Structures are given as structure tokens and as C-alpha cells.
C-alpha positions in Angstrom: -35.8 -29.8 51.7 -38.0 -28.3 49.0 -36.6 -25.2 47.4 -39.9 -24.0 46.1 -41.9 -21.3 47.9 -45.2 -22.5 49.4 -48.4 -20.6 48.7 -48.2 -18.4 51.8 -44.6 -17.4 51.2 -45.2 -16.6 47.6 -48.2 -14.4 48.5 -46.2 -12.5 51.1 -43.3 -12.1 48.7 -45.6 -10.5 46.2 -47.0 -8.1 48.8 -43.5 -7.3 50.2 -42.0 -6.7 46.8 -44.8 -4.2 46.0 -44.3 -2.5 49.4 -40.6 -2.1 48.7 -41.1 -0.7 45.2 -44.0 1.6 46.1 -43.1 2.8 49.6 -39.7 1.8 51.0 -37.3 2.6 48.2 -38.9 6.0 47.4 -38.7 6.8 51.2 -34.9 6.4 51.3 -34.1 10.0 50.1 -37.0 11.3 52.2 -35.6 9.6 55.3 -32.1 11.1 54.7 -33.5 14.6 54.1 -35.6 14.4 57.3 -32.6 13.3 59.4 -30.5 16.1 57.9 -33.3 18.7 58.5 -33.7 17.6 62.2 -30.0 18.2 62.8 -29.9 15.2 65.0 -28.4 11.9 63.7 -30.5 9.9 66.1 -33.8 11.6 65.3 -36.9 9.5 64.3 -38.0 10.9 60.9 -41.8 11.1 60.4 -41.5 8.9 57.3 -40.7 5.9 59.4 -44.1 6.1 61.2 -45.7 6.3 57.8 -43.9 3.2 56.5 -44.9 1.3 59.7 -48.5 2.2 59.3 -48.5 1.2 55.7 -46.8 -2.1 56.4 -49.4 -3.0 59.1 -52.2 -2.0 56.6 -50.7 -4.5 54.1 -50.4 -7.3 56.7 -46.6 -7.2 56.7 -45.9 -7.1 60.4 -43.9 -9.2 62.9 -43.0 -11.7 60.2 -39.9 -12.9 62.1 -41.6 -14.5 65.1 -42.4 -18.2 64.3 -45.2 -18.7 66.8 -48.7 -17.7 66.0 -49.4 -16.5 69.5 -47.2 -13.4 69.0 -45.9 -13.5 65.4 -47.0 -14.3 61.9 -46.5 -18.0 62.4 -43.9 -18.4 59.7 -41.2 -20.9 59.8 -37.6 -19.8 59.4 -37.6 -21.3 55.9 -40.7 -19.2 55.0 -39.2 -16.0 56.5 -35.8 -16.3 54.8 -36.9 -15.0 51.3 -38.9 -12.2 53.0 -36.0 -11.1 55.2 -33.8 -11.2 52.1 -36.1 -8.7 50.4 -36.0 -6.3 53.3 -32.2 -6.5 53.1 -32.3 -4.4 49.9 -33.0 -1.5 52.2 -31.7 -2.6 55.6 -32.0 0.8 57.2 -35.7 1.2 56.5 -37.5 -2.0 55.6 -36.8 -4.2 58.7 -38.0 -1.5 61.1 -41.0 -0.7 58.9 -42.1 -4.3 59.3 -41.3 -4.4 63.0 -38.6 -6.9 62.2 -35.5 -4.9 63.1 -32.8 -5.7 65.6 -32.4 -5.4 68.6 -36.2 -5.5 69.0 -36.5 -8.8 67.3 -34.1 -10.6 69.7 -35.6 -8.8 72.7 -39.1 -9.8 71.7 -37.9 -13.4 71.2 -36.4 -13.4 74.7 -39.6 -12.0 76.3 -41.8 -14.4 74.3 -39.7 -17.5 75.4 -38.4 -16.5 78.8 -40.6 -13.6 80.1 -43.2 -13.9 82.8 -46.8 -13.0 81.9 -46.3 -9.6 83.7 -43.1 -8.9 81.7 -44.8 -9.8 78.5 -47.8 -7.6 79.2 -45.6 -4.6 80.2 -43.0 -4.8 77.5 -43.6 -7.5 74.9 -47.1 -6.2 73.9 -46.0 -2.6 73.1 -42.9 -4.0 71.3 -45.1 -6.2 69.1 -47.3 -3.3 68.4 -44.4 -1.1 67.4 -45.3 1.5 70.0 -41.9 1.5 71.6 -38.4 0.3 70.9 -35.8 -1.5 73.0 -32.0 -1.8 73.5 -29.7 -4.8 74.2 -26.9 -4.0 76.6 -24.3 -6.8 76.6 -21.0 -5.5 75.2 -18.6 -3.6 77.4 -15.7 -1.2 76.6 -13.4 -2.5 79.4 -13.3 -6.2 78.5 -13.0 -8.4 75.5 -16.7 -8.9 75.0 -16.2 -11.6 72.4 -16.0 -13.8 75.5 -19.4 -13.3 77.2 -17.9 -14.7 80.4 -15.9 -11.5 80.7 -18.9 -9.4 81.4 -18.2 -7.2 84.4 -21.4 -5.3 85.0 -22.9 -6.3 88.4 -26.5 -7.1 89.1 -26.7 -7.5 92.9 -29.7 -8.5 95.0 -30.7 -6.0 97.7 -33.9 -7.0 99.4 -36.8 -6.9 97.0 -34.6 -5.2 94.3 -31.6 -5.7 92.1 -29.0 -3.0 91.9 -27.1 -2.6 88.5 -23.7 -1.0 88.2 -21.5 -1.0 85.1 -20.8 0.5 81.7 -22.0 -0.8 78.4 -21.3 0.2 74.8 -22.6 -0.8 71.4 -25.9 -1.0 73.1 -28.1 -1.4 70.0 -31.2 0.7 70.1 -30.2 2.9 73.0 -30.1 6.1 70.9 -33.6 5.7 69.5 -35.9 8.3 71.1 -38.6 5.6 71.2 -36.4 3.2 73.3 -38.1 2.6 76.6 -36.7 -0.7 77.9 -33.1 -2.0 78.2 -32.3 -5.7 78.3 -29.1 -5.7 80.4 -26.7 -8.6 80.9 -24.5 -8.7 84.0 -23.0 -10.8 86.8 -25.2 -11.9 89.7 -22.8 -14.5 91.1 -19.1 -14.2 90.3 -18.3 -17.3 92.3 -20.7 -19.6 90.3 -19.6 -21.8 87.4 -18.3 -19.9 84.4 -21.5 -19.9 82.4 -23.8 -19.5 85.5 -22.5 -16.2 86.7 -24.5 -14.0 84.3 -28.1 -12.9 84.4 -30.4 -10.7 82.3 -32.6 -8.0 83.7 -35.2 -5.5 82.3 -34.3 -1.9 83.1 -36.6 0.9 82.0 -34.6 3.6 80.3 -35.9 6.3 82.6 -34.8 4.5 85.8 -32.7 6.8 88.0 -29.0 6.1 87.5 -29.3 5.1 83.8 -27.2 7.5 81.7 -27.0 7.3 77.9 -23.6 8.9 77.5 -23.2 9.1 73.7 -24.1 7.5 70.4 -21.5 5.4 68.5 -21.3 5.8 64.8 -20.3 3.0 62.4 -17.7 4.2 59.9 -19.4 7.6 60.5 -23.0 6.4 59.9 -25.7 6.2 62.5 -26.4 2.5 61.6 -30.1 3.2 61.4 -31.7 -0.3 61.5 -30.7 -0.7 65.1 -32.0 2.6 66.3 -28.5 3.8 67.0 -25.8 2.2 69.2 -25.2 3.9 72.6 -22.7 3.9 75.4 -24.7 3.5 78.6 -23.6 3.9 82.2 -25.6 2.2 85.1 -24.9 3.8 88.5 -26.7 2.2 91.5 -29.7 1.5 89.2 -32.4 -0.1 91.3 -35.1 -2.2 89.7 -37.6 -4.7 91.2 -36.5 -8.3 91.4 -39.5 -9.3 89.3 -37.7 -7.7 86.3 -35.0 -10.4 86.3 -35.5 -12.6 83.2 -35.9 -16.4 83.8 -33.8 -16.4 87.0 -30.3 -15.9 88.3 -27.5 -17.6 86.3 -29.7 -17.9 83.1 -28.1 -15.0 81.3 -25.6 -17.0 79.2 -28.2 -19.5 78.1 -30.6 -16.7 77.2 -27.9 -15.0 75.2 -27.2 -18.1 73.2 -30.9 -18.6 72.5 -31.3 -15.0 71.5 -28.3 -14.8 69.2 -29.0 -17.9 67.0 -32.0 -16.5 65.3 -30.4 -13.0 65.2 -27.4 -14.4 63.3 -29.5 -16.0 60.6 -31.7 -12.9 60.2 -28.6 -10.8 59.6 -27.5 -13.3 56.9 -30.9 -13.4 55.2 -30.8 -9.6 54.9 -27.2 -9.5 53.8 -28.2 -11.6 50.7 -30.7 -8.9 49.8 -28.0 -6.3 50.2 -25.8 -8.2 47.8 -28.6 -8.5 45.3 -29.1 -4.8 45.3 -25.3 -4.2 44.9 -25.2 -6.5 41.9 -28.2 -4.7 40.4 -26.6 -1.3 40.9 -23.3 -2.6 39.5 -24.9 -4.0 36.4 -26.9 -0.8 35.7 -23.7 1.3 36.2 -21.4 -0.7 33.9 -23.8 -0.9 31.0 -24.3 2.9 31.1 -20.6 4.0 31.3 -17.9 3.9 28.7 -14.1 3.9 29.3 -11.3 3.5 26.8 -13.6 3.3 23.9 -16.0 0.6 25.1 -18.7 0.1 27.8 -17.4 -0.9 31.3 -19.7 -4.0 30.9 -17.3 -5.3 28.2 -14.2 -5.1 30.4 -13.1 -8.5 31.4 -12.3 -7.6 35.0 -15.8 -6.1 35.4 -17.4 -9.3 34.0 -15.4 -11.3 36.5 -16.7 -9.2 39.4 -20.3 -9.8 38.2 -19.9 -13.5 37.6 -18.2 -14.1 40.9 -20.8 -12.0 42.7 -23.6 -14.2 41.3 -21.8 -17.4 42.3 -21.2 -16.2 45.8 -24.8 -15.1 46.3 -26.2 -18.4 45.2 -23.8 -20.3 47.5 -24.8 -18.2 50.4 -28.5 -18.4 49.8 -28.3 -22.2 49.6 -26.4 -22.4 52.9 -28.8 -19.9 54.6 -31.9 -21.9 53.4 -30.3 -25.1 54.6 -29.7 -23.5 58.0 -33.3 -22.2 58.2 -34.6 -25.6 57.3 -32.5 -27.3 60.0 -33.6 -24.7 62.6 -37.2 -25.6 61.7 -36.7 -29.4 61.7 -34.1 -30.1 64.4 -33.9 -26.9 66.3 -31.3 -24.2 66.8 -29.0 -26.5 68.7 -29.1 -29.0 65.8 -28.3 -26.3 63.4 -25.4 -24.9 65.4 -22.7 -25.8 62.9 -24.6 -24.2 60.0 -25.5 -21.1 62.0 -21.8 -20.5 62.6 -20.9 -21.3 59.0 -23.3 -18.7 57.6 -22.2 -16.1 60.1 -18.6 -16.6 59.0 -19.3 -16.8 55.3 -22.0 -14.3 54.6 -20.8 -10.9 55.9 -17.3 -11.3 54.4 -18.7 -12.4 51.0 -21.2 -9.6 50.8 -18.5 -7.1 51.9 -16.5 -8.3 48.8 -19.5 -7.9 46.5 -20.2 -4.4 47.8 -16.6 -3.5 47.4 -16.7 -4.5 43.7 -20.0 -2.6 43.2 -18.4 0.5 44.8 -15.3 0.1 42.5 -17.6 -0.1 39.5 -19.2 3.2 40.5 -15.9 5.0 40.8 -16.0 8.1 43.1 -19.8 7.9 43.2 -19.6 4.6 45.0 -18.1 6.1 48.1 -20.4 9.1 48.1 -23.9 9.7 49.5 -25.4 9.7 46.0 -25.6 5.9 46.1 -26.4 3.5 49.0 -23.3 1.4 48.5 -21.0 3.0 51.0 -23.5 2.7 53.8 -24.3 -0.8 52.8 -20.6 -1.7 52.9 -20.3 -0.2 56.4 -23.2 -2.2 57.6 -21.9 -5.5 56.1 -18.4 -4.9 57.5 -19.9 -4.3 61.0 -21.8 -7.6 60.9 -18.4 -9.3 61.0 -18.5 -8.3 64.7 -22.2 -8.4 65.5 -23.4 -11.5 67.4 -19.8 -12.7 67.8 -16.7 -11.9 65.7 -15.6 -14.1 62.8 -12.7 -15.5 64.8 -14.9 -16.8 67.7 -17.1 -18.6 65.3 -14.2 -20.1 63.4 -12.6 -21.2 66.7 -15.9 -22.9 67.9 -16.5 -24.5 64.5 -13.0 -25.9 64.2 -13.2 -27.3 67.7 -16.4 -29.1 66.8 -14.8 -30.5 63.7 -11.8 -31.7 65.6 -13.6 -33.2 68.5 -14.1 -36.7 67.0 -10.4 -37.0 66.3 -9.1 -36.0 69.7 -8.2 -38.6 72.3 -10.9 -39.2 74.9 
């Protein structure tokens, strides 16, 4: 693989770096002030609409979708350095570019599996940034790290399906602009283990849908996802035409959806780590303790050096994974996708921890972005599958050639 950026990537990087410096980073305190003034942690501050309009004006829109029919036509390898840049402000930049989860995954599902009618009704307004969506898979009553445990029922009744169940960590559900829920549930409990589940499109305003509460992440609203919600479905009736792909396809759709989502998270995590190192370096050269700058303390120098080593290792693995996804497909890159999902959040969590330590009490305060970035990185050790599940699967793949037939 070639490590150099091609012409289009370099041009988009330049535009995106300018957008970050001129619009996104200055908007961070504005966003926080507008949320505080609204008195509602799930409010949509006006500055976000301004950022989205400016991103569209600059041609920085839907960069995540590889196909030219719906997206920018970038490969995963081209998108990787762009997503990394947005990771420097993960609570604003991805949404500003219409590249934020869960909308990205939901748009990918609709683009790949949706009918023309589903695409016209839901994909088009999502691509235009006119609405947002939620992904309802995880449940409070079961160990959702095993998707086969999903208990929510999706039962056929004439021309409709009826949905009953309780979901939580439903990303996007708290966003006032959320209009459509992608819901995973069981259509046939008697089918083979991975053919029991299906996915269905449920408009948020359907009778029987109740968004019970928002779930904070270490006390934060976890802004890039539009807010996680606990959602109850009570005899929710939707037309059968809103089932995605067909009965029994839910598990396969989930796997197709989560692969790109995992690498996107890792791309942005590297940007978070870069910002942490920048803030750490600025802090330690400006502070003195025990008669000399913090930057001259050996332990601080070790933090900085180790952070750089870890970032470079992670970036190389993420780029290799992106290249494989482009050349041999998501299935061919399965090992690497799991590897980056294991390695990146924990390493970035470590880097952020050292940056927080270098800032002293300021590091855990609202005066710096580090505490919120740390909370986000720590959460990503659960998102799209916890570390332990990926380690289990990766180990089993490594062991397979050595096991008796």
C-alpha cells in the first residue's frame, strides 16, 4: 500500500483543516454555552446548523460513504485521514460533516439493503442532513454483547409487524431531530441462532414508541451520537414494507453495519489522541514545578514519547485495515478490524489519561476538553462490541488452524 495521500485526499485535508481551525474549534465554547442556556442537555444548539451549512458550502459532506451514488466516492483509505481530523473535535466535527454515528451506519444499511421506497423516504433526508436517526439494538435485560440474546419481538400480523420490547443505549434517540429508529428484534425464535433476528424501520412518532430517558456517559451527553436513549416499544404497529432486507437478515445486516462503524471510531480516536498530545505539550512547556519546566521532568517526557509511539502504531494498523477493506472487502479485513477495535480505544484512553495528569486539576475540569474526550474513548471500549468479545473472536480465529478437525 502507498502511504502518500493522493491528490483528492490532500485537497480535502486542506479544506477540512481550514474548516476545523476557522469554524469547528471556535464553535466548541459556543456549543457548550448554548446547551447550558437551553437548560436541556439534549437540545440542538443553533451553532450546529451553522456548522453544517458551512461544511456543505465548503464541499465537506457525506465523506464517509464510498459509493458515488449517495456519498463522496472516497475509499476507506482516502477517508481515514479525514475522519482522523474530525476526531480532534468528535462532539462537533463529525455531525457538522454529516459523518456522525449512528446516522452513518444507518445510511449505510439503507444504501446497501433498503428498498427504493425506504431509500426515498429515509435515506434521502438523512443524506441531506434534514433529519437524524437512532439505532436500537442493545437491551437492558440481556447481555447484548451476544446479539443472539436480543429479546425484543417483531411479529407479523397481517400486513403489519408488531414490535414489543425495551432498548437502551439507543444512539441518536435523544436528538430532537431524530425521526426514524432502526430496530433489531426477533421475528422467529425457532430459527437457527443467527437467523432469528430482523431489522425494521420504526418512525419515532409511531404510537407505542416511548423514549423513556436519556443515558449519560460518565455524566456527559455524548454529543456526537445525538444522545443515547432508553426506548420502550409497546404494541408498535408498522407496515411490513418497513422490514429491512427480509426476515432473518438482522444479524447479517448488523455485521455489515458494524464493520465500517468500528474503523470510523478508530480513525477519529487517533485525532483525539493527537489533540491530547498537543494539549499536553503546550501545558508542560508553560508550567514550572520544583524549579524547572514540567517538560524537563523525565516522567513527562516518557508520557510524550510513548504517546507518539502508540499513535504511529495505531495509525499504521488503521490504514492497513482501511486498505484491506478497499481491496479485499470487510470480510477479508475481519482480523484487522477486530485488532484496531481492541487496540485503539484502550491506547487512546491511556494517552488521554497522561494528558489529563499533565494538566493537574484542570485536566478533569470543564476548562479543557480532555475529561470529555477521555469519557468518549472509554465508552468506545463497549461500542460496537466490547473488547472481550473481539479478543475471544480473534483468538479463536488464530487457534483454528491448530485445532483437530
